[in-house]
C-alpha positions as CSV (number, residue, x, y, z in Angstrom):
1,M,0.0,0.1,0.0
2,V,1.4,3.4,-1.1
3,A,1.7,5.8,1.8
4,P,-0.2,9.0,1.5
5,R,1.8,11.9,0.3
6,T,2.1,14.9,2.7
7,T,2.5,18.2,1.4
8,S,5.2,20.6,3.0
9,R,4.1,23.8,4.0
10,K,6.3,26.9,3.2
11,L,7.6,29.4,5.8
12,L,8.1,33.0,4.8
13,G,6.2,32.4,1.6
14,R,4.5,35.1,-0.7
15,L,1.7,37.0,1.3
16,S,-1.7,37.1,0.2
17,L,-2.6,40.3,-1.8
18,P,-4.8,42.0,0.9
19,E,-2.2,41.2,3.6
20,R,0.7,42.6,1.2
21,T,-1.3,45.7,0.8
22,F,-2.0,46.2,4.4
23,V,1.9,45.5,5.5
24,A,3.0,48.0,2.6
25,D,0.7,50.7,4.0
26,A,1.7,50.1,7.5
27,L,5.3,49.8,6.8
28,R,5.4,53.0,4.9
29,T,4.1,54.9,7.9
30,E,6.5,53.2,10.3
31,T,9.5,53.9,8.0
32,V,8.8,57.6,8.1
33,G,8.2,57.3,11.9
34,G,11.3,55.6,12.2
35,V,13.3,58.1,10.5
36,L,11.8,60.8,12.9
37,L,12.6,58.6,15.9
38,L,16.2,58.5,14.6
39,L,16.3,62.2,14.3
40,A,14.7,62.5,17.9
41,A,17.1,60.2,19.5
42,I,20.1,62.0,17.9
43,A,18.7,65.4,19.1
44,A,18.4,64.0,22.6
45,L,21.9,62.8,22.6
46,V,23.3,66.0,21.2
47,W,21.2,68.0,23.8
48,A,22.1,65.9,26.9
49,N,25.9,66.3,25.8
50,T,26.2,69.9,25.3
51,P,26.9,72.7,27.6
52,V,23.1,73.3,27.9
53,K,22.5,69.9,29.0
54,E,21.0,71.3,32.3
55,S,18.1,72.7,30.3
56,Y,17.6,69.1,29.2
57,E,17.1,67.9,32.7
58,T,15.1,70.9,33.6
59,V,12.6,70.2,30.6
60,L,12.5,66.3,31.7
61,D,11.4,67.2,35.4
62,L,8.9,70.0,34.3
63,H,5.5,69.0,35.8
64,V,2.1,69.5,34.3
65,G,-1.2,68.3,34.9
66,P,-4.1,68.2,37.6
67,S,-2.9,67.2,41.1
68,A,-6.3,66.5,42.3
69,L,-6.7,63.6,39.7
70,G,-3.2,62.3,40.5
71,L,-1.8,63.5,37.1
72,H,0.7,66.2,38.1
73,L,3.4,64.5,36.1
74,S,6.9,65.4,34.6
75,L,7.2,65.6,31.0
76,Q,9.1,62.4,30.9
77,H,6.3,60.6,32.8
78,W,3.8,62.0,30.3
79,A,5.9,60.7,27.6
80,A,6.4,57.2,28.9
81,D,2.8,56.6,30.3
82,G,0.8,59.0,27.9
83,L,2.2,59.0,24.5
84,L,3.4,55.3,24.6
85,A,-0.2,54.4,25.5
86,V,-1.0,55.6,21.8
87,F,1.8,53.4,20.4
88,F,0.4,50.3,22.5
89,F,-3.3,51.3,21.2
90,V,-1.9,50.9,17.7
91,A,-0.1,47.7,18.7
92,G,-3.2,46.2,20.0
93,I,-5.1,47.0,16.8
94,E,-2.5,45.4,14.7
95,L,-2.4,42.2,16.7
96,K,-6.1,41.8,16.7
97,R,-6.4,42.4,13.0
98,E,-3.6,39.8,12.4
99,L,-5.5,37.3,14.5
100,V,-8.9,37.8,13.1
101,A,-8.4,39.0,9.7
102,G,-4.8,38.7,8.7
103,D,-2.5,35.6,7.8
104,L,-2.3,34.7,11.5
105,R,-5.9,33.6,11.8
106,D,-4.5,30.3,10.4
107,P,-3.1,28.8,13.7
108,R,-0.3,27.0,11.5
109,A,0.7,30.4,10.1
110,A,0.5,32.1,13.5
111,A,3.0,29.4,15.1
112,L,6.0,30.8,13.3
113,P,5.9,34.5,14.4
114,V,4.7,33.5,17.8
115,V,7.2,30.9,18.5
116,A,9.9,33.1,17.2
117,A,8.9,36.1,19.2
118,L,8.7,33.9,22.4
119,C,12.2,32.7,21.7
120,G,13.4,36.0,20.8
121,M,12.4,37.4,24.3
122,A,13.1,34.3,26.3
123,V,16.9,33.9,25.1
124,P,17.7,37.5,25.5
125,A,16.3,37.5,29.1
126,L,18.5,34.4,29.7
127,V,21.6,35.9,28.4
128,Y,21.1,39.0,30.5
129,T,20.4,37.0,33.5
130,L,23.4,34.7,33.1
131,T,25.6,37.6,32.4
132,S,24.3,39.6,35.3
133,L,24.7,36.5,37.7
134,S,28.2,35.9,36.7
135,G,29.2,39.4,37.4
136,G,27.2,39.8,40.5
137,G,24.8,42.3,39.1
138,S,21.1,42.9,39.5
139,L,18.6,40.7,37.8
140,A,16.1,43.6,37.8
141,G,16.6,44.3,34.1
142,W,16.1,41.0,32.8
143,A,13.3,42.2,30.6
144,V,15.1,45.1,29.1
145,P,16.6,43.4,26.1
146,T,13.4,41.5,25.2
147,A,11.6,43.9,22.9
148,T,12.0,44.8,19.2
149,D,11.5,48.3,17.9
150,I,10.0,48.1,14.5
151,A,10.2,51.7,13.7
152,F,13.9,52.0,14.3
153,A,14.5,48.7,12.4
154,L,12.5,50.0,9.3
155,A,14.4,53.3,9.7
156,V,17.7,51.3,9.4
157,L,16.3,49.6,6.2
158,A,15.5,52.9,4.9
159,V,18.8,54.3,5.4
160,I,20.9,51.3,4.0
161,G,18.5,51.1,1.1
162,T,18.0,47.4,1.1
163,S,15.1,45.9,-1.1
164,L,13.8,43.4,1.6
165,P,11.1,41.2,0.3
166,S,7.5,41.8,1.6
167,A,7.4,38.4,3.2
168,L,10.7,39.2,5.5
169,R,9.3,42.8,6.2
170,A,5.9,41.3,7.2
171,F,7.8,38.6,9.5
172,L,9.7,41.5,11.1
173,L,6.5,43.6,11.5
174,T,4.5,40.7,13.3
175,L,7.6,39.7,15.4
176,A,7.5,43.2,16.6
177,V,3.8,43.4,17.3
178,V,3.7,39.9,19.1
179,D,6.7,40.9,21.4
180,D,5.1,44.2,22.1
181,L,2.1,42.4,23.4
182,F,4.4,40.1,25.6
183,A,6.2,43.2,26.6
184,I,3.0,44.9,27.9
185,L,2.2,41.8,29.8
186,I,5.6,41.8,31.3
187,I,5.1,45.5,32.4
188,A,1.7,44.7,33.8
189,V,2.8,41.6,35.8
190,F,6.3,42.3,36.9
191,F,6.4,46.1,37.1
192,T,3.1,46.7,39.1
193,D,3.8,47.5,42.9
194,D,1.0,48.7,44.8
195,L,-2.6,48.4,43.4
196,N,-5.3,50.7,44.0
197,L,-8.3,48.5,43.6
198,A,-10.9,51.2,43.4
199,A,-9.0,52.8,40.5
200,L,-8.6,49.3,38.8
201,G,-12.1,48.7,39.3
202,G,-13.0,52.0,37.6
203,A,-10.6,51.5,34.8
204,F,-12.3,47.8,34.1
205,T,-15.6,49.4,34.3
206,G,-14.6,52.1,31.6
207,L,-13.1,49.4,29.5
208,A,-16.5,47.4,29.7
209,V,-18.3,50.7,28.7
210,F,-15.9,51.1,25.9
211,W,-16.7,47.6,24.7
212,L,-20.4,47.8,25.2
213,L,-20.3,51.0,22.9
214,L,-18.3,49.4,20.2
215,R,-20.8,46.5,20.2
216,K,-23.8,48.7,20.0
217,G,-22.1,50.4,17.1
218,V,-22.1,53.8,18.5
219,R,-19.7,56.1,16.4
220,G,-18.1,59.5,17.2
221,W,-14.5,60.6,18.5
222,Y,-16.3,62.9,20.8
223,V,-17.5,59.7,22.7
224,Y,-14.5,57.5,22.6
225,V,-11.6,60.0,23.0
226,P,-13.0,61.4,26.4
227,L,-13.8,57.8,27.6
228,A,-10.2,56.7,26.6
229,L,-8.6,59.5,28.5
230,V,-10.8,58.6,31.8
231,I,-9.8,54.9,31.2
232,W,-6.1,55.9,31.0
233,G,-6.2,58.2,33.9
234,L,-7.8,55.5,36.1
235,M,-5.5,52.9,35.1
236,Y,-2.5,55.1,35.8
237,N,-3.9,55.8,39.2
238,S,-4.4,52.0,39.9
239,G,-0.8,51.4,39.9
240,V,-0.8,49.3,36.7
241,H,1.2,50.9,33.8
242,A,-1.1,53.1,32.1
243,T,0.0,51.8,28.5
244,V,-2.0,48.5,29.3
245,A,-5.1,50.7,28.8
246,G,-4.0,51.3,25.3
247,V,-3.4,47.9,24.1
248,A,-6.6,46.6,25.9
249,M,-8.6,49.2,24.0
250,G,-6.9,48.4,20.8
251,L,-7.8,44.6,21.2
252,M,-11.5,45.5,21.7
253,L,-12.0,47.2,18.2
254,R,-13.6,45.0,15.6
255,C,-11.2,44.3,13.0
256,T,-13.4,42.3,10.4
257,T,-15.6,43.8,7.7
258,R,-19.4,43.4,7.3
259,T,-20.2,42.9,3.7
260,E,-23.8,43.5,4.4
261,D,-23.2,46.9,5.6
262,G,-21.0,47.7,2.5
263,E,-17.8,48.1,4.7
264,E,-14.7,48.5,2.8
265,R,-12.6,48.2,5.8
266,S,-13.2,47.4,9.4
267,P,-13.7,50.0,12.1
268,G,-10.4,48.8,13.5
269,E,-8.4,49.3,10.4
270,H,-10.1,52.9,9.9
271,V,-9.1,53.8,13.4
272,E,-5.6,52.4,12.9
273,H,-5.2,54.3,9.7
274,L,-5.9,57.6,11.5
275,V,-3.9,56.8,14.6
276,R,-0.8,55.2,13.2
277,P,0.6,58.6,11.9
278,L,0.1,60.0,15.2
279,S,1.9,57.0,17.0
280,A,4.8,56.8,14.5
281,G,5.2,60.5,13.7
282,L,4.5,62.1,17.0
283,A,4.3,60.0,20.0
284,V,7.3,57.7,19.8
285,P,9.6,60.5,18.4
286,L,8.7,62.6,21.4
287,F,9.1,59.7,23.7
288,A,12.6,59.1,22.3
289,L,13.5,62.9,22.8
290,F,12.7,62.7,26.4
291,S,14.1,59.3,27.0
292,A,17.3,58.9,24.9
293,G,19.3,61.7,26.3
294,V,22.1,60.2,28.3
295,S,25.6,61.5,28.7
296,V,28.0,59.9,26.3
297,S,31.8,59.9,27.0
298,G,34.6,57.3,26.3
299,G,34.7,56.4,29.9
300,A,30.8,55.8,30.0
301,L,31.0,53.6,26.9
302,G,33.7,51.7,28.3
303,E,31.6,51.0,31.3
304,V,28.7,49.6,29.2
305,F,30.9,46.7,28.5
306,T,32.2,46.1,32.0
307,R,29.2,46.5,34.2
308,P,27.3,43.2,34.4
309,E,23.8,44.9,34.0
310,T,24.7,46.9,31.0
311,L,26.8,44.1,29.4
312,G,23.8,41.7,29.7
313,V,21.6,44.4,27.9
314,V,24.0,44.7,25.0
315,L,24.6,40.8,24.7
316,G,20.9,40.2,25.1
317,L,20.0,42.6,22.3
318,V,23.0,41.6,19.9
319,V,23.3,37.8,20.7
320,G,20.2,36.8,22.5
321,K,17.7,38.4,20.1
322,T,19.5,36.9,17.0
323,V,20.0,33.3,18.5
324,G,16.3,33.4,19.9
325,I,14.6,34.3,16.7
326,F,16.6,32.3,14.5
327,G,16.4,29.3,16.8
328,G,12.8,29.7,17.2
329,T,12.2,29.9,13.4
330,W,14.4,26.8,12.8
331,L,12.5,24.9,15.5
332,T,9.0,25.6,14.0
333,A,10.4,24.4,10.7
334,R,11.8,21.3,12.2
335,F,8.9,20.4,14.3
336,T,5.9,21.2,11.9
337,R,7.8,19.7,8.9
338,A,7.5,22.9,7.1
339,S,10.4,24.1,4.8
340,L,11.7,27.5,4.2
341,S,10.5,29.3,0.9
342,D,12.3,28.5,-2.1
343,D,13.1,32.0,-2.8
344,L,14.9,32.5,0.6
345,A,17.9,31.0,2.5
346,W,18.3,30.4,6.3
347,A,20.9,33.4,6.0
348,D,18.0,35.8,5.3
349,V,16.4,34.5,8.5
350,F,19.6,35.2,10.5
351,A,19.9,38.6,9.0
352,V,16.3,39.6,10.0
353,A,17.0,38.0,13.5
354,S,19.9,40.3,13.8
355,L,17.8,43.3,12.9
356,A,15.4,42.4,15.5
357,G,18.1,43.2,18.1
358,I,17.4,46.9,17.7
359,G,15.5,47.4,20.9
360,F,14.7,50.9,21.6
361,T,11.3,52.4,22.4
362,V,10.0,49.6,24.7
363,S,13.5,48.8,26.1
364,L,14.0,52.2,27.3
365,L,10.6,52.1,28.8
366,I,11.4,48.8,30.7
367,G,14.8,50.2,31.8
368,E,13.1,53.2,33.4
369,L,10.8,50.8,35.3
370,A,13.3,48.1,36.2
371,F,15.7,50.5,37.8
372,D,13.4,53.3,39.2
373,G,14.9,55.3,41.9
374,D,18.5,54.7,40.7
375,S,19.0,57.4,38.1
376,A,22.8,56.7,37.4
377,L,22.0,53.0,36.6
378,T,18.9,54.1,34.6
379,D,21.2,56.3,32.4
380,E,23.7,53.4,32.0
381,V,21.2,51.0,31.0
382,K,19.8,53.5,28.4
383,A,23.4,53.8,27.0
384,A,23.6,50.0,26.9
385,V,20.2,49.9,24.8
386,L,21.5,52.5,22.6
387,T,24.9,50.6,22.2
388,G,23.5,47.3,21.5
389,S,20.9,48.6,19.1
390,L,23.6,50.3,17.3
391,I,25.8,47.3,17.2
392,A,22.7,45.1,16.0
393,A,21.9,47.8,13.3
394,L,25.5,47.6,12.0
395,G,25.6,43.7,12.0
396,A,22.4,43.5,10.2
397,T,23.5,46.1,7.6
398,V,26.4,43.9,6.8
399,L,24.4,40.7,6.5
400,L,21.6,42.3,4.4
401,K,24.0,44.1,2.1
402,I,25.5,40.9,1.2
403,R,22.2,39.4,-0.1
404,N,20.8,42.7,-1.4
405,A,21.3,41.9,-5.1
406,R,19.0,38.8,-4.4
407,Y,16.4,40.8,-2.6
408,R,16.5,43.4,-5.3
409,G,15.4,40.8,-7.8
410,M,12.6,39.4,-5.7
411,W,11.4,42.9,-5.0
412,E,11.2,43.7,-8.6
413,A,9.4,40.6,-9.3
414,E,6.8,41.3,-6.7
415,E,6.2,44.7,-8.2
416,R,6.1,43.9,-11.6
417,D,2.6,44.8,-13.2
418,D,3.0,44.4,-17.1
419,D,-0.7,44.5,-17.7
420,L,-1.2,47.7,-15.7
421,D,-4.1,46.7,-13.9
422,G,-2.9,47.8,-10.4
423,I,-2.1,44.1,-9.2
424,P,1.3,42.6,-9.2
425,D,1.5,40.1,-12.1
426,I,2.9,37.5,-9.5
427,Y,-0.5,37.4,-8.1
428,E,-2.3,36.7,-11.3
429,Q,-0.4,33.5,-12.6
430,D,-3.6,31.4,-12.2
431,D,-6.0,33.9,-13.6
432,P,-6.7,33.1,-17.5
433,A,-7.9,36.7,-18.0
434,Y,-4.4,37.9,-16.9
435,H,-2.9,35.6,-19.6
436,L,-5.2,36.8,-22.4
437,R,-4.6,40.3,-21.4
438,M,-0.8,39.7,-21.7
439,A,-1.3,37.9,-25.0
440,D,-3.1,41.1,-26.3
441,I,-0.2,43.1,-25.0
442,Y,2.4,41.1,-26.5
443,E,0.4,40.6,-29.9
444,G,0.2,44.5,-30.0
445,K,3.9,44.7,-29.4
446,A,4.6,42.1,-31.9
447,A,2.4,44.0,-34.5
448,E,4.1,47.3,-33.8
449,H,7.6,45.7,-34.1
450,R,6.6,44.2,-37.4
451,R,5.5,47.6,-38.5
452,I,8.8,49.1,-37.4
453,A,10.6,46.3,-39.1
454,G,9.1,46.9,-42.4
455,L,9.6,50.6,-42.2
456,K,13.4,50.0,-41.4
457,A,13.6,47.4,-44.2
458,A,12.1,49.9,-46.6
459,E,14.4,52.6,-45.6
460,L,17.4,50.1,-46.0
461,E,16.2,49.0,-49.4
462,A,15.8,52.8,-50.5
463,A,19.2,53.5,-49.1
464,E,20.8,50.5,-51.0
465,R,18.9,51.7,-54.3
466,D,20.5,55.2,-53.8
467,R,23.8,53.8,-53.2
468,L,24.0,51.4,-56.3
469,A,22.6,54.5,-58.3
470,E,25.4,56.6,-57.1
471,V,27.9,53.9,-57.9
472,A,26.6,53.5,-61.3
473,G,26.5,57.1,-62.0
474,G,30.0,57.5,-60.8
475,A,31.0,54.7,-63.2
476,G,29.3,56.5,-66.1
477,D,31.1,59.9,-65.4
478,E,34.4,58.0,-65.4
479,G,33.8,56.6,-68.9
480,D,32.9,59.9,-70.3
481,G,36.0,61.7,-69.2
482,P,39.3,62.2,-71.4
483,A,41.4,59.2,-72.1
């Protein structure tokens, strides 16, 4: 009896057309935001290392907000607790959309980024723990190197000009979204000290009202924005990090379309389209401006590699992220009997894994929470995050540049649209109408080339006749001359 054949599933294969369109739009905004993030980080570093650095500290410590509501906060706290709530709100919508409408709604497809993200968080935490233990350092910062900053990673891709295929870009985006979710869980579980149960109950009540209004189809920003601010304020006063409110509200939005209502896109996608530019272009860069300003000197950079806590952060980002994500991807392929896409090699997965070692926004946030009360160590950990992210970016740049010619060919194939119908040709290979359109196009081109060939042949024949006439005329003239 012949054994039944099993089909091998491909990892990191071509995206579906709707998913490709969504990823392209999302990454376009994130890339612009990443460049702004990079500029903000540079501005913070320059500001904190010039003769006017005292003004930087003054701005960070400037307190604004109503004291009666427990929200008289410094600008640095507003950036970390307020602006990043917008960032996590978008992350919550992204994750919800991926799980209910994106490629991750298939559990087999979801296994790869989830396993890779989990391994990409567990291994850096383990690397930090071992490094810190061996040096007698604090274990409080174990979560610092666990997060990937997608905006910063895309900014690096934009700067180095690599033509990374959409499947790898989507893999990187999904990795970042999944580990953002786990990062917020880490923050909620491990960095919550004293709970104010009354405020927490009020926050959950507000979230219940938020969910009920969504289910009833109530519309209007003037309803949801004030409610979201109340929920955020209550969550902050509860002792749970306020960004948890953002991701919770993002996960509540409906991310499936209702065809009977004539929806072209879901409410979640609509809100994300409106809020993502605010998150990528304003919230995250401002957070970087208020968080990345650390004193940089030769001695300080040297201490990054000698102090166990900071060395653990650097090794966690550079080594732990790469090994964790690459290992998680390989294990997924090994135990699900899946194989890598024919267009890619394991070297490509390794390069993307090294790019994921750029941990900036969430790593800085966790660093502030982990070493709250020790400003000197907090600044050193921030310097370690910057150093590790820079090393990871440089390493990824080298690896991606080696394969860039291959990526460029794949990118051009993904973008080719010879029939000019707005859909890349690679998605229409099974459509008979596409091949009929291409046949008409090539027949038209063939007819045009035949017409041009006829004209050129006639021109050549005329030129040849003129040449022969000139030769014949010249011969006659020579015969009529004097002997």
